[in-house]
C-alpha positions as CSV (number, residue, x, y, z in Angstrom):
1,M,-14.0,-11.0,-22.4
2,N,-17.3,-8.7,-22.9
3,N,-16.7,-5.2,-22.5
4,F,-17.7,-3.7,-18.9
5,R,-19.5,-0.8,-16.9
6,A,-18.5,0.9,-13.6
7,V,-21.2,-0.2,-11.1
8,N,-22.1,1.5,-8.0
9,P,-22.3,-0.1,-4.7
10,Q,-24.7,1.5,-3.2
11,T,-27.1,1.0,-5.9
12,G,-25.8,-2.4,-7.1
13,E,-26.7,-1.0,-10.8
14,E,-24.6,-0.3,-13.6
15,F,-23.9,3.1,-14.8
16,G,-21.7,5.2,-17.3
17,P,-20.0,4.6,-20.5
18,E,-18.7,0.9,-21.9
19,I,-14.8,0.2,-21.2
20,A,-13.3,-2.2,-23.6
21,N,-11.1,-5.4,-22.1
22,A,-7.5,-4.2,-23.8
23,T,-6.7,-6.8,-26.3
24,K,-3.3,-8.6,-26.4
25,G,-1.8,-6.7,-28.9
26,E,-3.1,-3.6,-27.4
27,V,-1.1,-4.1,-24.4
28,S,2.0,-5.5,-25.8
29,A,1.9,-2.2,-27.8
30,I,1.1,0.0,-24.9
31,I,4.3,-1.3,-22.9
32,E,6.6,-1.2,-25.9
33,A,5.5,2.2,-26.5
34,A,6.7,3.2,-22.7
35,H,9.8,4.8,-22.1
36,A,11.0,7.7,-19.9
37,P,14.3,9.9,-21.1
38,E,17.0,10.3,-18.7
39,Q,16.1,13.9,-17.0
40,T,17.7,15.6,-14.0
41,P,16.7,15.7,-10.9
42,A,15.1,19.1,-10.9
43,L,12.9,18.3,-14.4
44,R,11.8,15.2,-13.1
45,A,10.2,17.1,-10.0
46,S,9.0,19.6,-12.2
47,L,7.2,17.0,-14.1
48,L,5.7,15.7,-10.8
49,R,4.6,19.2,-9.5
50,N,2.8,19.5,-13.0
51,I,1.0,16.6,-12.5
52,A,0.0,17.5,-8.8
53,V,-1.5,20.9,-10.0
54,A,-3.4,19.3,-12.7
55,L,-4.9,16.3,-10.4
56,E,-5.9,19.2,-7.9
57,E,-7.3,21.1,-10.9
58,A,-9.6,17.8,-12.3
59,R,-10.8,17.3,-8.1
60,P,-14.4,19.1,-9.7
61,Q,-14.9,16.1,-12.1
62,I,-13.1,13.5,-10.3
63,V,-14.9,13.7,-7.0
64,P,-18.5,13.0,-7.5
65,I,-17.2,9.9,-10.1
66,A,-15.3,8.7,-7.7
67,Q,-18.1,9.0,-5.1
68,Q,-20.0,7.0,-7.5
69,E,-18.0,4.1,-8.4
70,S,-16.6,3.7,-4.5
71,G,-19.6,4.3,-2.7
72,L,-17.2,6.3,0.2
73,P,-18.4,9.6,1.0
74,E,-17.3,13.3,-0.8
75,A,-15.5,13.5,2.6
76,R,-13.5,10.7,2.0
77,I,-13.1,10.9,-1.6
78,N,-11.8,14.3,-1.0
79,G,-9.6,13.4,2.1
80,E,-7.9,10.5,-0.4
81,L,-7.5,13.4,-3.5
82,T,-5.9,15.7,-1.2
83,R,-3.4,12.8,-0.2
84,T,-2.6,12.4,-3.7
85,V,-1.9,15.2,-5.0
86,F,0.0,15.6,-1.7
87,Q,2.2,12.7,-1.9
88,V,2.7,13.6,-5.6
89,N,4.8,17.2,-4.2
90,L,6.4,14.9,-1.6
91,F,8.5,13.0,-4.3
92,A,8.7,15.8,-6.2
93,A,10.3,17.6,-3.4
94,Q,12.5,14.6,-2.1
95,I,13.7,14.0,-5.8
96,A,14.4,17.8,-6.4
97,T,17.4,17.5,-3.8
98,G,19.0,14.5,-5.6
99,R,19.1,12.6,-2.4
100,H,17.1,9.5,-4.0
101,L,20.1,8.8,-6.4
102,D,22.5,8.9,-3.1
103,P,26.1,9.2,-4.9
104,K,28.9,7.7,-3.3
105,I,32.4,8.3,-4.5
106,D,35.6,6.6,-3.1
107,L,38.6,8.3,-4.9
108,A,41.9,5.9,-6.0
109,D,43.7,5.7,-3.3
110,A,47.2,3.5,-3.3
111,N,47.3,3.2,0.4
112,Y,43.8,2.1,1.2
113,P,44.3,-0.5,3.9
114,M,43.1,-3.5,2.1
115,G,45.3,-3.0,-1.4
116,A,45.2,-0.3,-3.5
117,R,42.0,0.9,-4.3
118,P,40.8,1.8,-7.7
119,D,38.5,5.2,-8.7
120,I,34.9,3.6,-7.6
121,R,31.1,5.8,-8.0
122,K,28.3,5.0,-7.5
123,E,24.8,6.2,-7.9
124,N,20.6,4.7,-7.8
125,Q,19.5,4.6,-11.1
126,P,16.1,3.7,-12.8
127,L,14.6,0.3,-13.1
128,G,13.3,1.0,-16.8
129,T,9.6,0.4,-17.4
130,V,7.4,-1.3,-14.3
131,A,3.9,-2.3,-14.2
132,I,1.6,-0.9,-11.4
133,F,-1.4,-2.7,-10.6
134,A,-3.9,-0.5,-8.9
135,A,-5.9,-1.2,-6.0
136,S,-9.6,-1.4,-5.5
137,N,-10.6,-0.1,-1.6
138,F,-8.6,3.5,-2.4
139,P,-10.0,4.8,-6.1
140,L,-7.4,7.7,-5.4
141,A,-4.5,7.5,-3.2
142,F,-3.6,3.9,-4.2
143,S,-4.9,3.8,-7.7
144,T,-3.5,5.5,-11.0
145,A,-2.0,8.7,-9.3
146,G,-1.3,6.2,-6.0
147,G,1.4,5.8,-4.2
148,D,2.6,3.0,-6.1
149,S,2.3,4.7,-9.4
150,I,4.1,8.4,-8.5
151,S,6.6,6.5,-6.4
152,A,7.8,5.0,-9.6
153,L,7.5,8.2,-11.5
154,A,9.8,9.8,-8.9
155,A,12.5,7.0,-9.4
156,G,13.0,7.8,-13.2
157,C,11.1,4.6,-14.6
158,A,8.5,4.9,-16.9
159,V,5.3,3.5,-15.5
160,V,2.4,1.3,-17.1
161,L,-0.6,1.4,-14.7
162,K,-3.0,-1.8,-14.7
163,A,-6.5,0.7,-14.2
164,H,-8.8,-1.1,-11.4
165,P,-11.9,-2.3,-13.4
166,S,-13.6,-1.2,-9.7
167,H,-13.5,2.5,-10.3
168,P,-12.9,2.9,-14.9
169,Q,-14.5,6.3,-15.2
170,T,-12.0,7.7,-11.7
171,S,-9.5,5.7,-13.4
172,R,-10.1,7.9,-16.6
173,L,-10.4,11.3,-15.3
174,V,-7.3,10.7,-13.4
175,F,-5.1,9.3,-16.3
176,A,-6.8,12.5,-18.4
177,A,-4.5,14.9,-15.1
178,I,-1.9,13.0,-15.6
179,Q,-1.0,13.4,-19.5
180,S,-2.0,16.9,-18.8
181,G,0.5,17.3,-16.0
182,I,3.2,15.2,-18.7
183,E,2.4,17.6,-21.7
184,A,2.9,21.1,-19.1
185,S,6.5,19.4,-18.5
186,G,7.1,19.3,-22.2
187,Q,7.8,15.4,-21.9
188,P,6.7,12.1,-24.1
189,K,3.1,11.1,-22.9
190,E,4.5,7.3,-23.1
191,I,6.2,8.5,-19.7
192,F,3.0,7.1,-18.0
193,S,0.1,4.5,-19.6
194,M,-2.5,2.4,-19.0
195,V,-4.2,-0.4,-19.8
196,E,-7.9,-0.9,-19.4
197,G,-10.2,-4.3,-18.4
198,N,-11.7,-6.6,-16.4
199,D,-10.3,-9.6,-18.3
200,P,-8.1,-12.0,-15.7
201,Q,-5.7,-12.4,-18.6
202,I,-5.0,-9.1,-19.0
203,T,-2.9,-9.3,-15.4
204,H,-1.0,-12.3,-17.6
205,W,0.1,-10.4,-20.5
206,V,1.5,-6.9,-18.5
207,A,3.3,-9.0,-15.6
208,S,4.6,-11.4,-18.1
209,H,5.4,-8.9,-21.0
210,P,9.7,-9.0,-21.4
211,K,10.2,-5.2,-20.8
212,I,8.4,-5.1,-17.5
213,T,11.7,-5.0,-15.5
214,A,9.9,-4.8,-11.9
215,I,6.0,-4.8,-10.7
216,G,4.4,-2.8,-8.0
217,F,0.7,-3.6,-6.2
218,T,-1.3,-3.1,-3.6
219,G,-4.2,-5.6,-2.8
220,S,-5.2,-9.0,-1.8
221,G,-3.2,-11.8,-0.6
222,G,-4.1,-14.3,-4.1
223,V,-3.4,-11.1,-6.7
224,G,0.1,-10.6,-4.8
225,K,1.1,-14.4,-5.2
226,L,0.1,-14.4,-9.0
227,L,1.7,-12.0,-9.9
228,M,4.9,-13.1,-7.7
229,D,4.3,-16.5,-9.5
230,L,4.1,-14.8,-12.7
231,A,7.7,-12.7,-12.4
232,A,9.0,-16.2,-11.3
233,K,8.4,-17.4,-14.4
234,R,9.7,-14.8,-16.6
235,E,12.7,-16.2,-18.7
236,V,14.0,-13.2,-16.9
237,P,12.3,-13.2,-13.5
238,I,11.6,-9.8,-11.6
239,P,11.2,-7.8,-8.3
240,V,7.2,-7.9,-7.7
241,F,6.8,-5.6,-4.6
242,A,3.6,-6.5,-3.2
243,E,1.5,-5.3,-0.2
244,M,-0.8,-7.8,0.2
245,G,-2.3,-7.1,3.9
246,S,-2.5,-8.7,7.2
247,I,-4.7,-9.1,10.4
248,N,-2.4,-6.0,12.0
249,P,-3.0,-7.4,16.0
250,V,-4.4,-5.7,18.7
251,F,-2.7,-6.5,22.2
252,V,-5.0,-5.1,25.4
253,T,-3.9,-4.7,28.5
254,S,-5.8,-5.2,31.7
255,S,-5.1,-1.8,32.8
256,A,-5.8,0.2,29.3
257,I,-9.3,-1.8,30.1
258,S,-8.9,-0.7,33.5
259,Q,-8.8,3.7,32.6
260,R,-10.6,4.3,29.5
261,N,-12.7,1.3,28.4
262,D,-15.3,3.0,26.8
263,A,-12.6,5.4,24.7
264,L,-10.7,2.2,24.1
265,V,-13.9,0.3,22.8
266,K,-15.5,2.8,20.6
267,G,-12.0,3.4,19.0
268,A,-11.3,-0.7,18.5
269,V,-15.0,-1.1,16.8
270,D,-14.4,2.5,14.6
271,S,-10.7,1.6,13.3
272,A,-12.2,-2.2,12.6
273,L,-15.2,-0.5,10.7
274,L,-13.5,2.7,9.1
275,G,-14.2,2.8,5.2
276,S,-17.1,-1.0,6.2
277,G,-13.6,-3.0,7.1
278,Q,-11.8,-2.5,3.6
279,F,-8.6,-1.5,4.8
280,C,-5.5,-3.4,4.3
281,T,-4.2,-2.1,8.5
282,K,-8.1,-2.9,9.5
283,P,-7.3,-4.7,13.4
284,G,-8.6,-8.2,12.2
285,L,-7.3,-9.5,15.7
286,F,-7.9,-8.0,19.0
287,V,-6.2,-10.0,22.1
288,I,-7.7,-8.7,25.2
289,P,-7.5,-10.1,28.9
290,K,-9.7,-12.8,30.5
291,S,-9.8,-10.9,33.6
292,H,-11.3,-7.9,32.1
293,A,-12.5,-9.8,29.1
294,D,-16.6,-8.8,30.2
295,L,-16.1,-4.9,30.6
296,F,-14.5,-4.9,27.4
297,L,-16.7,-7.1,25.6
298,S,-20.0,-5.4,27.3
299,E,-19.2,-2.0,26.4
300,M,-18.5,-3.8,22.3
301,E,-21.5,-5.1,22.2
302,K,-23.5,-2.3,23.2
303,Y,-22.0,0.0,20.7
304,L,-21.6,-2.5,18.0
305,A,-24.9,-2.9,18.5
306,T,-25.7,0.5,16.8
307,I,-23.2,0.5,14.0
308,S,-24.4,-0.2,9.9
309,V,-22.0,0.4,7.6
310,G,-21.5,1.8,3.8
311,P,-21.6,-0.6,1.0
312,L,-18.9,-2.9,0.1
313,L,-16.4,-2.2,-3.5
314,N,-17.8,-4.5,-5.0
315,Q,-19.8,-7.5,-5.3
316,G,-16.8,-9.8,-5.2
317,I,-15.6,-8.3,-2.2
318,A,-19.0,-8.8,-0.5
319,E,-19.2,-12.5,-1.6
320,R,-15.9,-13.5,0.0
321,Y,-17.1,-11.3,3.3
322,S,-20.3,-13.5,3.2
323,A,-18.9,-16.8,2.7
324,A,-15.9,-16.0,5.6
325,I,-18.1,-14.7,8.0
326,T,-20.6,-17.9,7.5
327,S,-17.8,-20.3,8.1
328,L,-16.2,-18.6,10.7
329,A,-19.8,-18.8,12.4
330,K,-20.0,-22.6,12.6
331,L,-17.1,-22.9,14.4
332,S,-18.1,-24.4,18.4
333,S,-17.4,-22.5,21.1
334,V,-17.4,-18.8,19.0
335,K,-19.3,-16.1,20.6
336,V,-21.2,-14.0,17.1
337,M,-21.7,-10.2,17.7
338,S,-23.3,-8.2,14.6
339,G,-23.9,-4.7,14.2
340,N,-26.7,-3.1,11.3
341,T,-27.2,-4.2,7.9
342,S,-27.6,-0.9,5.5
343,G,-29.7,-0.4,2.9
344,A,-29.8,-1.3,-0.5
345,G,-27.1,-1.7,-2.7
346,I,-23.7,-3.9,-1.9
347,V,-24.5,-4.0,1.9
348,V,-23.3,-6.7,4.6
349,T,-23.9,-6.6,8.4
350,P,-20.8,-6.4,10.5
351,T,-20.1,-8.9,12.7
352,F,-17.4,-10.0,15.2
353,F,-16.2,-13.0,16.6
354,I,-15.1,-14.1,19.8
355,A,-13.9,-16.5,21.4
356,D,-10.6,-18.1,23.8
357,W,-7.2,-18.1,22.3
358,S,-6.9,-21.6,22.4
359,V,-10.4,-21.9,20.4
360,I,-9.1,-19.0,17.8
361,S,-5.5,-20.8,17.3
362,A,-7.2,-24.2,16.6
363,H,-9.1,-22.9,13.6
364,P,-6.6,-20.7,11.3
365,Q,-9.3,-19.5,9.2
366,A,-10.0,-17.0,12.1
367,L,-6.0,-16.0,12.0
368,E,-6.4,-15.1,7.9
369,E,-7.2,-11.6,6.7
370,H,-10.9,-11.2,5.9
371,F,-11.6,-7.9,4.0
372,G,-15.1,-6.2,5.2
373,P,-16.7,-5.1,8.2
374,T,-15.0,-7.8,10.6
375,T,-12.5,-8.7,13.5
376,V,-12.2,-11.4,16.2
377,I,-11.3,-11.3,19.5
378,A,-9.3,-13.8,21.5
379,I,-9.5,-13.9,25.0
380,A,-6.2,-15.1,26.9
381,E,-3.9,-14.9,30.4
382,E,-2.1,-11.7,29.7
383,S,1.0,-13.8,30.7
384,Q,-0.1,-15.7,27.6
385,Y,0.5,-12.6,25.1
386,E,4.4,-12.9,23.8
387,V,3.7,-16.9,23.3
388,I,0.3,-15.7,20.6
389,A,2.9,-13.1,19.3
390,S,5.1,-15.6,18.5
391,A,2.5,-17.8,16.7
392,L,1.3,-15.3,13.9
393,E,2.4,-15.1,10.7
394,G,4.2,-11.6,9.5
395,Q,2.1,-8.1,9.8
396,L,1.9,-4.8,8.4
397,T,1.3,-3.4,12.4
398,A,1.1,-5.0,15.4
399,T,-0.1,-2.6,18.3
400,I,0.1,-2.7,22.2
401,H,-3.2,-0.8,24.1
402,G,-1.7,-0.3,27.5
403,S,-0.2,2.0,30.4
404,D,3.0,3.2,31.8
405,G,3.2,1.1,34.4
406,D,3.1,-2.3,32.0
407,S,6.1,-4.1,31.5
408,V,5.5,-4.9,27.5
409,A,9.1,-4.4,26.3
410,P,9.2,-8.1,25.9
411,L,6.0,-8.4,23.7
412,L,6.8,-5.2,21.6
413,A,10.4,-7.1,20.9
414,V,8.6,-10.2,19.3
415,L,5.8,-7.4,17.7
416,A,8.9,-5.4,16.1
417,E,9.9,-8.6,14.4
418,K,6.2,-9.8,13.4
419,A,5.8,-6.5,11.6
420,G,6.4,-3.6,9.7
421,R,5.4,-0.6,12.1
422,V,4.5,-1.7,16.0
423,I,2.3,1.1,17.2
424,W,1.6,2.4,21.1
425,N,-1.7,3.2,22.4
426,A,-3.2,4.1,18.6
427,F,-5.1,2.3,16.2
428,P,-3.4,0.9,12.7
429,T,-5.8,2.4,9.5
430,G,-4.2,5.8,10.2
431,V,-1.3,5.8,7.2
432,S,0.8,8.8,7.3
433,V,2.8,9.8,4.3
434,T,5.5,10.7,5.6
435,A,9.5,9.8,5.5
436,A,9.3,7.3,8.7
437,M,6.3,5.7,7.7
438,Q,7.1,1.9,7.0
439,H,4.2,0.0,4.4
440,G,5.0,-3.1,4.6
441,G,5.7,-6.3,7.0
442,Q,7.1,-9.6,6.9
443,W,5.8,-12.7,4.6
444,P,3.1,-13.1,4.4
445,S,1.6,-9.6,4.8
446,S,4.4,-7.8,2.0
447,S,6.5,-9.7,-0.6
448,S,9.6,-7.5,0.7
449,H,11.2,-5.8,3.2
450,T,10.5,-2.5,1.9
451,T,7.7,0.4,2.2
452,S,4.9,1.4,-0.2
453,V,3.8,4.3,1.5
454,G,6.1,7.2,2.3
455,T,9.7,8.9,0.8
456,D,11.2,5.7,0.9
457,A,8.6,4.3,-1.3
458,I,10.6,6.0,-4.3
459,Y,13.7,2.8,-3.5
460,R,11.7,-0.2,-4.9
461,F,11.9,0.9,-8.7
462,M,15.6,2.0,-8.1
463,R,19.0,-0.1,-8.5
464,P,22.4,1.1,-7.8
465,V,25.2,1.0,-10.4
466,S,29.0,1.5,-9.5
467,Y,31.6,3.0,-12.0
468,Q,35.2,1.8,-11.8
469,G,38.0,3.7,-13.3
470,M,35.8,5.9,-15.6
471,P,36.6,8.9,-17.5
472,D,35.3,12.1,-15.6
473,S,33.6,12.6,-19.3
474,L,31.3,9.6,-19.3
475,L,30.5,10.0,-16.0
476,P,26.8,10.6,-14.9
477,D,26.2,14.8,-13.7
478,S,26.1,12.7,-10.1
479,L,28.9,11.5,-9.8
480,K,31.4,13.7,-12.1
481,D,33.8,16.1,-10.4
482,S,32.4,19.1,-10.8
483,N,29.2,17.6,-9.5
484,P,27.0,20.5,-12.3
485,L,23.7,18.9,-9.8
486,G,25.6,20.7,-6.8
487,L,24.2,17.3,-4.9
488,E,25.9,16.6,-1.4
489,R,27.6,13.4,-2.0
490,L,29.6,10.5,0.3
491,V,33.0,11.1,-1.0
492,N,35.8,9.1,0.5
493,G,32.9,8.5,3.5
494,V,32.6,12.7,4.5
495,R,29.6,14.0,3.2
496,T,30.3,16.9,1.0
497,K,29.3,19.0,-2.0
498,Q,33.3,19.2,-2.6
C-alpha cells in the first residue's frame, strides 16, 4: 500500500510527515529481533519507572500532537497521559514486590494424606514475545504505552506494538519515550518494538508470526474476532486477550426517576456522549420503566437538544456510525431523538432511539454496539427487567439506577452473570486503574475472563511453571530455599518469607 499521513478530525485534513507501511520482511525482522532478558522483579520495576519518567518529560511534545491527531481536547489528552504514567508506575510497584510471580512451595512429604508427595514448586513466568494492537479511541492510555503493552512488559515479556494509524505521530513520540526509559535502564532496545502501517495485511503478519506467543487487543469486535481466527489457525495456536466492547445496559427503576430525574437524565446523556460516544464502556442501552417513561424522556429530549459533540476519531468510524443510525431510524415504531451537529471536520449528530422493549428485542441491530454518540432507550415494565437482562449477551458492564427500597437483588444476580463489572447508581464510562477493577466480560464483550485494566492485567501474559524434585541450584530465585528475593511465598499452605 501507499504511504499515509495523520488526519486532523477537526478539519478532516491530512498533516504531518508521510508514514511508510512496514513490509512483511520488516515485520518479520522486528519480531525476530525482539527479546527480553531474564530480570529480577526489582530490575523490571526500575525499567518501568524510567519509562514513566520519560513519558512525563515528553508531555510538552506529546499532548499537542495527540490533540491534533485525535480531535480530543487538551484536558482529556493531559488526563489520559497522566493515567498512562500512573498505570506504568502502578505496575512497577506491583512487580517490585514479586507478588505477580505467586511462588508456591510444597515440600516433600512422605506422610502426605494422598500418598508420598515429591518436592513441588511453582511460579508464574512470562510468555515470551507478545503482540499488542493499539486502540484508536485512547491514543495514550490504550495505545503505545497503554495498559495492554505495559502489563505485558511488566510480566517480563518482550512487546511488539502495532501502532494505530489514527495517531501515528503520537505513537512515535511515545515510542521514543519508552526507548529512552529502556536506555536509561541499560536494557536492550528490543524489549519493546513498534510496527507502523495502515495496510490490513500487517495485522495478519504480526498475528501469524511463529515467535509471537500471545496477543493483546482493545477495540472493535470485528478486529478482535479476526485476531482470534488468525491465532487459532496458526500451526501453534496462541491466546488472544481481546476486549471488544458491549452495549453496557443500564436499568433504571421508577423510584430512581421519582427521586432524581433531572440529575439522572443529565448523567445518562453525558455518559452516552462522553468522548463523542467512542468509549467501549458507553451505555448503549437504557431500560426505563413504562410508568415513568414520559417524565424521563421529556427531560432527555430537552437536554439532548442543547448538546453537540466533538469530531469522531477517524472517517471510518464516522461512516460506520452514519450507516448504523440510518438503519436504526428506518425501524418502525422507533422514535428518533437528536442533538446538534457541530462544525467542520469529521462530525456527526448525536442520535438516540426510543421504543418499547418488544420492538427493540425484535431487531438485533438495535442491541449491537454502535461506536459514536448514540444509544437506545427501551421502555418496559419493571417486572420484565430480569427477563430482559437474561436475554442480553455478555457485557463489559451492567448498571442499576435505583433506591435503597428497590428489590433488585434478583436483577443484580442476573447481571453479575452477564457482565464483568456491575454498577450501582453511577455510570460505566469511568474505568478506574486499580487492583479491584475488572475490565472484561462474558463473550462477546471479551475473548476471555481476564481484565485489561488494573494490576491483574499482568496475568494475561504469564504462565505457571512447576518444578518437581529440582536441585536448589537449578531453581528460579523465587523458589530457592534461601529466598534471595525476599518474597512472601505459600509454603505448605502457609504464607511466609521463610
